[in-house]
N, C-alpha and C positions, 0 to 999 in steps of 0.2 A: 602656055600653060592655057588650054581650051576647055579643061574638064576638072571638076572637084569631086571628091568622095565624101557624100553627104550622109549622115546617119538616117534612118526612118525610126517610128514608133516601136517597132519588133526587134531594135537594136541591130539590124542588118544594114549593109552599107549600098547606096546607090548612086551610080555617077551621076552627075548633073553637068550638061554641055553649056558652056558660055556661048550667048549670041550676041550679035551687033558688032560694031566696030569700036575697037578700044580708043581712049580719048589719048590724043598726043602728049607724051611728057615734055614739059618745059624745061630747059637747062637752067638750073640757078646756081648761083655762086655759094660757098660756105658760108659766107657772111649773111646770108639771106635767113640763115636758121639758127639763131644764137643758143639753143639747146641742144642737149643729149637725150636722144630716145633709146629707153631700154626695152627689152622684149622678153619674156620667160618661155623660150622655146621648149623646155622641156616639161612644161605644165600641160596636161592633157585633161580636158574636162569630160565628164560623161553626161551630156544633157538629159539622159534619161533616168539617172540615178536618184534614188531616194536619199537625199542628204539636205533635209530643210534644216536650218540650223537654229530655228526657234522651238 
C-alpha cells in the first residue's frame, strides 16, 4: 500500500501518497507476544461529525 484515502474538512476524500523507505519487519515467535489483539474493523468514525457527548 503506497497511498491512503484521507478526509478533508469539506468531507471530500483526498489521496495521500506515502514517502520514504519502510522499516524492516523483524520476525518474532508467537511466544514473544502473550496477548491477543482485537480490532473492530466494522466501526467507522466520521471525524467531522458533530457528536460531542458532553
